[in-house]
C-alpha positions as CSV (number, residue, x, y, z in Angstrom):
1,X,-0.1,0.1,0.0
2,X,1.5,3.7,-0.8
3,X,1.9,6.1,1.8
4,X,-0.3,8.8,0.0
5,X,-3.2,5.8,0.5
6,X,-2.0,5.4,4.2
7,X,-2.2,8.8,5.0
8,X,-5.8,9.2,3.3
9,X,-7.0,6.3,5.2
10,X,-5.4,7.5,8.4
11,X,-6.7,11.0,7.4
12,X,-10.4,9.6,7.0
13,X,-10.4,7.9,10.1
14,X,-9.0,10.5,12.2
15,X,-12.1,12.8,10.7
16,X,-14.6,10.7,11.5
17,X,-13.4,10.3,15.1
18,X,-13.7,14.1,15.4
19,X,-17.4,14.0,13.8
20,X,-18.1,11.3,16.1
21,X,-17.0,13.2,19.3
22,X,-19.2,16.0,18.3
23,X,-22.0,13.9,17.6
24,X,-22.3,12.4,20.9
25,X,-21.9,16.2,22.5
26,X,-24.4,17.5,20.4
27,X,-27.1,14.8,21.2
28,X,-26.2,15.3,25.2
29,X,-26.4,19.1,24.8
30,X,-29.9,18.9,22.8
31,X,-31.4,16.3,25.1
32,X,-30.3,17.3,28.4
33,X,-28.2,20.4,28.1
34,X,-31.0,22.9,29.7
35,X,-31.0,20.3,32.6
36,X,-27.0,19.7,32.9
37,X,-27.0,23.4,32.7
38,X,-28.8,24.4,35.8
39,X,-27.2,21.3,37.6
40,X,-23.9,22.6,37.0
41,X,-25.3,26.1,38.1
42,X,-26.6,25.1,41.5
43,X,-23.5,22.9,42.6
44,X,-20.6,25.7,41.9
45,X,-21.7,27.4,45.4
46,X,-20.2,23.9,47.1
47,X,-16.5,23.3,46.0
48,X,-16.5,19.2,46.3
49,X,-19.9,19.5,44.1
50,X,-18.6,22.0,41.5
51,X,-15.7,19.3,41.0
52,X,-18.0,16.0,40.7
53,X,-20.6,17.8,38.7
54,X,-18.1,19.5,36.5
55,X,-16.6,16.0,35.9
56,X,-19.9,14.2,35.3
57,X,-20.9,16.7,32.5
58,X,-17.3,16.6,30.8
59,X,-17.8,13.1,31.0
60,X,-21.2,13.2,29.4
61,X,-20.5,15.6,26.6
62,X,-16.9,14.4,26.4
63,X,-15.6,18.1,26.2
64,X,-14.1,19.7,29.0
65,X,-14.1,22.8,26.4
66,X,-17.7,22.5,26.3
67,X,-17.9,22.7,30.5
68,X,-15.2,25.3,30.6
69,X,-17.2,27.6,28.1
70,X,-20.4,27.2,29.9
71,X,-18.8,28.1,33.4
72,X,-17.3,31.0,31.6
73,X,-20.9,32.3,30.6
74,X,-21.9,31.7,34.0
75,X,-19.4,33.9,35.4
76,X,-20.0,36.5,32.6
77,X,-23.4,36.7,33.5
78,X,-22.7,37.1,37.5
79,X,-24.1,34.3,38.1
80,X,-21.6,32.3,39.9
81,X,-18.3,33.6,41.4
82,X,-15.1,32.7,39.5
83,X,-13.3,30.5,42.0
84,X,-16.8,27.7,41.9
85,X,-16.2,28.4,38.1
86,X,-12.5,27.1,38.2
87,X,-13.2,24.2,40.5
88,X,-15.9,23.1,38.3
89,X,-13.6,23.5,35.3
90,X,-10.8,21.3,37.1
91,X,-13.3,18.5,37.5
92,X,-14.0,18.8,33.9
93,X,-10.8,18.4,33.0
94,X,-10.5,15.3,35.1
95,X,-13.8,13.7,33.9
96,X,-12.7,14.2,29.8
97,X,-9.4,12.7,30.7
98,X,-11.7,9.8,32.7
99,X,-13.6,9.5,29.0
100,X,-10.5,8.8,27.4
101,X,-9.6,6.2,29.4
102,X,-12.6,4.6,28.9
103,X,-12.5,4.6,25.1
104,X,-9.5,3.3,25.3
105,X,-10.6,-0.3,26.0
106,X,-11.4,-2.6,23.9
107,X,-15.1,-1.9,23.3
108,X,-15.6,-3.5,19.5
109,X,-18.6,-5.4,20.7
110,X,-20.4,-2.6,21.3
111,X,-19.8,-0.9,17.8
112,X,-22.7,-2.8,16.4
113,X,-24.9,-2.8,19.3
114,X,-24.5,0.9,19.4
115,X,-24.9,1.5,16.0
116,X,-27.9,-0.8,15.3
117,X,-29.6,0.7,19.0
118,X,-29.4,4.2,18.0
119,X,-30.1,3.8,14.5
120,X,-33.2,2.2,15.4
121,X,-34.2,4.7,17.8
122,X,-33.4,7.6,15.6
123,X,-35.6,5.9,12.9
124,X,-38.9,4.6,14.2
125,X,-40.0,7.5,16.8
126,X,-40.6,11.5,16.4
127,X,-40.2,12.0,20.3
128,X,-37.3,14.5,20.1
129,X,-35.7,13.1,23.4
130,X,-35.5,9.2,22.0
131,X,-33.9,10.7,18.9
132,X,-31.3,12.4,20.5
133,X,-30.4,9.5,22.6
134,X,-30.5,7.5,19.2
135,X,-27.8,10.5,18.2
136,X,-25.6,9.7,21.2
137,X,-25.5,6.1,20.3
138,X,-24.8,6.2,16.9
139,X,-21.8,8.6,17.7
140,X,-20.7,6.5,20.5
141,X,-20.6,3.8,17.6
142,X,-18.8,5.6,15.1
143,X,-16.5,6.9,17.1
144,X,-15.3,3.2,18.6
145,X,-15.4,2.4,14.7
146,X,-13.3,5.3,14.1
147,X,-10.7,3.9,16.7
148,X,-10.8,0.3,15.0
149,X,-10.3,2.7,11.1
150,X,-7.3,4.4,12.8
151,X,-5.2,1.1,13.9
152,X,-5.9,-0.7,10.4
153,X,-4.9,2.6,8.6
154,X,-1.8,2.9,10.8
155,X,-1.0,-0.6,10.6
156,X,1.2,-0.2,7.4
157,X,3.2,2.6,9.1
158,X,4.9,-0.2,11.4
159,X,6.8,-1.3,8.5
160,X,7.6,2.0,6.7
161,X,11.1,2.8,6.4
162,X,10.1,6.6,7.3
163,X,8.3,6.0,10.6
164,X,11.5,4.6,12.6
165,X,13.1,8.1,11.6
166,X,10.2,10.2,12.0
167,X,9.5,9.1,15.7
168,X,13.5,9.1,16.4
169,X,13.4,12.8,15.4
170,X,10.7,13.5,17.5
171,X,12.0,11.6,20.6
172,X,15.4,13.3,20.0
173,X,13.6,16.7,19.9
174,X,10.9,16.7,22.9
175,X,9.8,20.5,22.4
176,X,9.2,20.3,19.1
177,X,7.1,17.4,19.6
178,X,5.2,18.9,22.7
179,X,4.5,22.0,20.2
180,X,3.2,19.7,17.6
181,X,0.6,17.7,19.8
182,X,-0.3,21.1,21.2
183,X,-1.3,22.2,18.1
184,X,-3.2,19.2,16.7
185,X,-5.2,19.3,19.8
186,X,-5.8,22.9,19.1
187,X,-6.4,21.9,15.6
188,X,-8.9,19.5,16.7
189,X,-10.4,21.3,19.5
190,X,-11.1,18.3,21.5
191,X,-8.1,16.9,23.9
192,X,-10.1,13.3,24.1
193,X,-10.1,12.9,20.0
194,X,-5.8,13.7,20.5
195,X,-5.3,11.1,23.3
196,X,-7.1,8.4,21.6
197,X,-5.6,9.1,18.3
198,X,-1.9,9.2,20.4
199,X,-3.2,5.7,22.0
200,X,-3.6,3.8,19.1
201,X,-0.4,4.8,17.2
202,X,1.5,3.9,20.9
203,X,-0.4,0.4,20.5
204,X,1.0,0.0,16.9
205,X,4.7,1.0,18.2
206,X,4.6,4.1,16.3
207,X,5.1,6.2,19.6
208,X,7.8,5.1,21.9
209,X,6.9,5.9,26.2
210,X,9.1,9.1,26.5
211,X,7.9,10.5,23.0
212,X,3.9,9.7,24.1
213,X,4.5,11.2,27.8
214,X,6.1,14.5,26.3
215,X,3.1,14.8,23.9
216,X,0.4,14.1,26.3
217,X,1.7,17.0,28.3
218,X,1.5,18.8,24.5
219,X,-2.2,17.4,24.3
220,X,-2.8,19.4,27.9
221,X,-1.2,22.8,26.5
222,X,-3.5,22.6,23.4
223,X,-6.4,21.9,25.1
224,X,-5.8,24.6,27.4
225,X,-5.7,27.3,25.1
226,X,-8.9,26.7,22.9
227,X,-11.3,28.1,25.7
228,X,-9.3,31.1,26.1
229,X,-9.2,31.9,22.4
230,X,-12.9,31.1,21.9
231,X,-14.2,33.6,24.6
232,X,-11.9,36.1,23.9
233,X,-14.4,38.5,22.8
234,X,-16.7,37.8,25.7
235,X,-16.9,40.4,29.0
236,X,-13.8,40.1,31.2
237,X,-16.1,38.6,33.7
238,X,-16.3,35.7,31.4
239,X,-12.6,35.3,30.3
240,X,-11.5,35.0,33.6
241,X,-12.1,31.2,34.3
242,X,-10.6,30.4,30.5
243,X,-7.6,32.4,31.6
244,X,-7.3,30.5,35.0
245,X,-7.6,27.1,33.1
246,X,-4.7,28.1,31.0
247,X,-2.3,29.4,33.8
248,X,-2.9,25.9,35.9
249,X,-3.1,23.6,32.9
250,X,-0.9,25.1,30.3
251,X,1.9,26.1,32.8
252,X,1.3,22.8,34.5
253,X,2.1,20.9,31.6
254,X,5.5,23.1,30.4
255,X,6.5,23.2,34.2
256,X,5.9,18.7,33.8
257,X,8.0,18.7,30.8
258,X,11.0,20.2,32.3
259,X,10.5,18.0,35.3
260,X,10.2,15.1,33.3
261,X,13.0,16.0,31.1
262,X,15.2,16.6,34.1
263,X,14.5,13.2,35.8
264,X,13.5,10.7,33.7
265,X,11.4,8.8,35.7
266,X,10.4,5.0,35.1
267,X,6.9,4.5,33.4
268,X,6.5,1.2,34.0
269,X,3.8,1.7,36.6
270,X,1.4,3.4,34.0
271,X,1.3,0.4,32.1
272,X,1.1,-0.8,28.7
273,X,1.7,1.7,25.8
274,X,-1.8,2.6,24.7
275,X,-3.0,2.7,28.4
276,X,0.2,4.6,29.5
277,X,-1.3,6.9,27.3
278,X,-4.3,7.8,28.8
279,X,-3.0,7.0,32.3
280,X,-0.8,9.6,32.1
281,X,-3.1,12.2,31.0
282,X,-5.6,11.1,33.6
283,X,-2.9,11.3,36.2
284,X,-1.2,14.7,34.6
285,X,-5.2,16.1,35.3
286,X,-5.7,14.9,38.7
287,X,-2.7,16.0,40.1
288,X,-3.4,20.0,38.6
289,X,-6.9,19.0,40.1
290,X,-5.1,18.8,43.7
291,X,-2.2,21.4,43.4
292,X,-5.3,23.6,41.9
293,X,-7.1,23.7,45.2
294,X,-4.5,25.4,47.6
295,X,-3.5,27.5,44.8
296,X,-6.5,28.3,43.1
297,X,-7.1,31.8,44.9
298,X,-3.5,32.8,43.7
299,X,-4.8,31.4,40.5
300,X,-7.7,33.5,40.5
301,X,-6.1,36.8,41.1
302,X,-3.4,36.2,38.8
303,X,-5.9,35.4,35.9
304,X,-8.5,38.4,37.3
305,X,-5.0,40.5,36.6
306,X,-4.3,39.3,33.3
307,X,-7.9,39.7,32.2
308,X,-7.9,43.4,33.2
309,X,-4.3,44.2,31.9
310,X,-5.8,43.3,28.1
311,X,-9.3,44.7,28.6
312,X,-9.7,47.6,26.4
313,X,-10.3,51.2,27.9
314,X,-13.7,52.0,28.5
315,X,-15.3,54.5,27.0
316,X,-13.9,58.4,27.5
317,X,-15.6,61.5,28.1
318,X,-18.6,59.9,29.5
319,X,-19.7,58.7,26.1
320,X,-21.5,55.2,26.8
321,X,-21.5,52.7,23.9
322,X,-25.2,52.8,22.1
323,X,-27.2,50.4,20.6
324,X,-27.3,50.5,16.6
325,X,-30.7,49.7,15.5
326,X,-31.4,47.7,12.1
327,X,-34.2,49.7,11.1
328,X,-33.0,52.2,8.7
329,X,-35.8,54.6,7.8
330,X,-33.8,55.3,4.0
331,X,-34.9,51.9,3.4
332,X,-38.7,52.0,3.6
333,X,-38.9,52.8,-0.2
334,X,-37.4,49.8,-0.8
335,X,-39.5,47.1,0.6
336,X,-37.2,43.7,0.1
337,X,-34.5,45.6,2.0
338,X,-37.0,47.3,5.1
339,X,-38.2,43.8,5.6
340,X,-34.7,42.4,5.9
341,X,-33.9,45.0,8.4
342,X,-37.0,44.4,10.0
343,X,-35.8,40.6,10.2
344,X,-32.7,41.6,11.8
345,X,-34.1,43.8,14.6
346,X,-37.0,41.0,15.3
347,X,-33.8,38.3,15.8
348,X,-32.0,40.9,18.1
349,X,-35.6,41.0,19.9
350,X,-35.3,37.1,19.9
351,X,-32.1,37.1,21.6
352,X,-33.3,39.7,24.3
353,X,-36.1,36.8,24.8
354,X,-33.9,33.9,25.1
355,X,-31.6,35.9,27.5
356,X,-34.9,36.3,29.6
357,X,-36.1,32.5,29.0
358,X,-32.8,31.2,30.3
359,X,-32.6,33.6,33.3
360,X,-35.7,33.6,35.0
361,X,-35.1,29.9,35.9
362,X,-31.9,30.5,37.5
363,X,-33.5,32.7,39.4
364,X,-36.0,30.2,40.7
365,X,-33.0,28.4,42.0
366,X,-31.1,31.9,43.3
367,X,-33.3,35.1,43.5
368,X,-30.5,37.8,43.9
369,X,-32.0,40.9,43.9
370,X,-29.8,42.6,41.4
371,X,-30.1,39.7,38.5
372,X,-33.9,40.0,39.6
373,X,-33.7,44.0,38.7
374,X,-31.6,43.4,35.7
375,X,-34.5,40.6,34.2
376,X,-37.2,43.3,35.0
377,X,-35.1,45.7,33.0
378,X,-34.9,43.8,29.9
379,X,-38.5,43.8,29.6
380,X,-38.3,47.4,29.1
381,X,-35.7,47.3,26.1
382,X,-37.9,44.4,24.8
383,X,-41.0,47.0,25.1
384,X,-39.0,49.9,23.5
385,X,-37.9,47.3,20.5
386,X,-41.2,46.0,19.9
387,X,-42.7,49.4,19.4
388,X,-39.9,50.4,17.2
389,X,-40.3,47.9,14.4
390,X,-44.4,47.8,14.4
391,X,-43.8,51.7,14.2
392,X,-41.3,50.6,10.8
393,X,-43.4,48.1,9.6
394,X,-46.4,50.5,9.5
395,X,-44.7,52.6,7.2
396,X,-44.4,50.3,4.7
397,X,-47.0,51.4,1.5
398,X,-49.2,48.1,1.4
399,X,-49.5,49.5,-2.2
400,X,-46.1,48.9,-3.5
401,X,-45.7,45.5,-1.6
402,X,-46.0,42.3,-3.3
403,X,-48.1,39.5,-1.8
404,X,-45.2,37.4,-0.6
405,X,-43.8,40.9,0.9
406,X,-47.4,41.8,2.6
407,X,-47.4,38.0,4.1
408,X,-43.7,38.4,5.7
409,X,-44.5,42.0,6.8
410,X,-47.7,40.3,8.8
411,X,-45.1,37.1,9.9
412,X,-42.8,39.9,11.4
413,X,-45.6,42.0,12.9
414,X,-47.3,39.0,14.6
415,X,-43.6,37.6,15.6
416,X,-42.8,40.7,17.4
417,X,-46.0,41.0,19.2
418,X,-45.8,37.0,20.8
419,X,-42.7,37.9,22.0
420,X,-43.6,41.0,23.5
421,X,-46.3,38.6,25.0
422,X,-43.7,35.9,26.0
423,X,-41.8,38.9,28.1
424,X,-44.7,40.1,29.7
425,X,-45.2,36.3,31.2
426,X,-42.0,36.2,32.3
427,X,-41.5,39.3,34.1
428,X,-45.4,39.9,35.4
429,X,-46.1,36.9,36.2
430,X,-42.9,34.2,36.6
431,X,-40.9,37.0,38.2
432,X,-43.6,37.6,40.7
433,X,-43.7,33.6,41.7
434,X,-39.6,34.5,41.9
435,X,-40.5,37.0,44.5
436,X,-43.1,35.5,46.2
437,X,-40.7,32.1,46.8
438,X,-38.1,34.4,47.7
439,X,-40.0,36.3,50.5
440,X,-41.7,33.0,52.0
441,X,-37.9,31.5,52.0
442,X,-39.7,28.6,50.1
443,X,-37.7,25.4,48.4
444,X,-39.2,22.9,45.8
445,X,-39.1,19.1,46.5
446,X,-36.0,17.7,44.3
447,X,-39.0,15.9,42.4
448,X,-40.5,19.3,41.7
449,X,-37.5,21.0,40.9
450,X,-36.5,18.5,38.1
451,X,-40.1,18.5,36.6
452,X,-39.9,22.4,36.4
453,X,-36.3,22.4,35.0
454,X,-37.1,19.4,32.3
455,X,-40.6,21.6,31.4
456,X,-38.3,24.7,31.1
457,X,-35.9,22.7,28.7
458,X,-38.4,21.7,26.6
459,X,-39.8,25.4,26.4
460,X,-36.3,27.0,25.5
461,X,-35.9,24.4,23.2
462,X,-39.1,25.9,21.3
463,X,-37.7,29.1,21.1
464,X,-34.8,27.7,19.6
465,X,-36.1,26.1,17.0
466,X,-39.0,28.8,16.5
467,X,-36.2,31.7,16.4
468,X,-34.3,29.7,13.5
469,X,-37.6,29.3,11.7
470,X,-38.6,32.8,11.6
471,X,-35.3,33.5,9.6
472,X,-34.9,29.9,7.6
473,X,-38.7,29.3,7.4
474,X,-37.8,25.7,7.1
475,X,-40.5,23.4,6.9
476,X,-39.3,20.6,8.8
477,X,-38.3,22.4,11.6
478,X,-41.9,24.3,11.6
479,X,-43.5,20.6,11.7
480,X,-41.3,19.8,14.8
481,X,-42.2,22.8,16.8
482,X,-45.8,21.9,16.4
483,X,-45.2,18.1,17.1
484,X,-43.0,18.9,20.4
485,X,-46.4,21.4,21.4
486,X,-48.4,18.0,21.8
487,X,-45.0,16.3,23.5
488,X,-45.3,19.3,26.1
489,X,-48.6,18.8,26.9
490,X,-48.1,15.2,27.9
491,X,-45.3,16.4,30.0
492,X,-47.8,19.1,31.3
493,X,-50.1,16.4,32.2
494,X,-47.7,13.8,33.8
495,X,-46.2,16.5,35.7
496,X,-49.4,17.9,37.6
497,X,-50.1,14.4,37.8
498,X,-47.0,13.8,40.2
499,X,-47.5,17.1,41.6
500,X,-50.7,16.1,43.6
501,X,-49.6,12.5,44.0
502,X,-46.7,14.4,46.2
503,X,-49.6,16.6,47.7
504,X,-51.8,13.6,48.5
505,X,-48.7,12.0,50.2
506,X,-48.6,14.7,52.5
507,X,-45.3,16.0,51.2
508,X,-44.9,19.5,53.4
509,X,-42.5,21.3,51.0
510,X,-45.0,20.5,47.9
511,X,-47.6,22.0,49.7
512,X,-45.8,25.2,50.3
513,X,-45.2,25.3,46.9
514,X,-47.8,24.1,45.1
515,X,-49.5,27.6,43.8
516,X,-45.8,28.3,42.7
517,X,-45.1,25.0,41.1
518,X,-48.7,25.0,39.3
519,X,-48.5,28.7,37.8
520,X,-44.8,28.1,36.5
521,X,-46.0,25.3,34.5
522,X,-49.0,27.4,33.1
523,X,-47.0,30.3,32.4
524,X,-44.5,27.9,30.5
525,X,-47.1,26.1,28.5
526,X,-48.5,29.7,27.4
527,X,-45.1,30.7,26.4
528,X,-44.4,27.7,24.6
529,X,-47.5,28.1,22.5
530,X,-46.7,31.8,21.7
531,X,-43.7,30.6,20.5
532,X,-45.0,27.7,18.6
533,X,-47.5,29.9,16.6
534,X,-44.8,31.4,15.0
535,X,-44.3,28.4,13.0
536,X,-47.6,28.5,12.0
537,X,-47.2,31.0,8.6
538,X,-44.4,28.7,7.0
539,X,-47.1,25.8,7.9
540,X,-50.0,27.7,6.0
541,X,-48.3,28.3,3.2
542,X,-47.7,24.3,2.7
543,X,-51.3,23.7,3.9
544,X,-50.0,21.7,6.4
545,X,-52.1,23.5,9.3
546,X,-55.5,23.1,9.5
547,X,-57.3,25.0,12.6
548,X,-54.8,24.5,15.2
549,X,-53.9,20.9,14.4
550,X,-51.0,19.8,12.4
551,X,-52.3,17.9,9.1
552,X,-50.5,14.9,8.1
553,X,-48.1,15.1,5.1
554,X,-48.0,11.6,4.1
């Protein structure tokens, strides 16, 4: 087999590995993302739980970077402190290393099982949650299959006359090997993919023991750079945690490299070649976790200083940054351009509504007065944007609009009205429930809270799809929104039934929070109905909607 064919097969196997890793992470985020996000948010007030939940979340999503970005967004909004966020990220790095360790075992029998079960789940049901579980299983099957493909593709390299020379060159130049591993990991955007590739090559004898350790340390450097790069445009408060991770993990890997090259310790205790790579990766991240506990405040101070040093200067002469509206009055005479401008402004309105929806459930868990006021202030922004869009669309002359442009104007107007109504429910109803809960010092039962979180996650998923349909007008997404509305109705019935079961069993906390629980479910259902109706114009145009029910298209 020629060298070009070997490299082509290896590239294809690595591409499948990256795709499968992303597929698993996407499935987990879509199916359980909001629930996991709230679990992490609640855990970060307790150091031990922050570490454990961070590890568990990274193990599920197979990405410590995803957890780091999530924690950064919490810190940026002021929902959590940077110290708790750093501990959660430390745990996430260990969880990611554990995932890599598990995947180095011989799991070849799981390939057909995962592919068959995942494909069946995805194909035979329209239930969103089941389809995402199917996606996760297919992703796991493809991931394991890609590892077998990497092993098969790299087998001819054993007999290649060039391979020993390249390995010897890298072994003789540890600095270069360290940097190559770091750059490759940054390009992959996945330390798990890099470690699995390295472990497979080591099992084929293509990466020696010392070189493997050096490259594992390089993988950790590359992984620690990803989150700071992805958050460089975020507010300073959101960048503290990723920078702290870079200081601990990145500088830690550099220090460990120097120590390893100076001491050259025996490596037998780390196991066989393939296991040695994963074990070294896990041992390094455990060491960083342990060392990071006493150094956490020092790292927080250093990372805060670095972020402040690199932050741009604030506005001068008392001038504040002003919002720029997309509603260009000069485009009123050009309907297509004016409708495009209005669409942009409605999309920005959707962003405000999403922030409000995400923020309100956090306030149920922790009703911080300052964040309560901030959320209420968002409703004023929403009202102002709603009024401006209505006035702008009203200025369009119906006589010069085509039939399609008339429908689009009406669609944008109705969407804007519904978004404003969603904001009113969040602030007028749900925020009142939060304040009532805060005044009376009430707490939901664990089961009751889980039901609210799942219901809220379903509504937020509808919001995402509705906002996308508003721009893309995608038929399949519009169909899915209306189908999910029926599923939410079933979820409401199940939640109400469970709630009354707890009441009949005499759960004191259920009795205390009964009104808040039921009113919140009612409000979320009403929000979901408003958001789902954004998809109706797309379905009506195709003749797929009769009254308020979805017709069968086949």
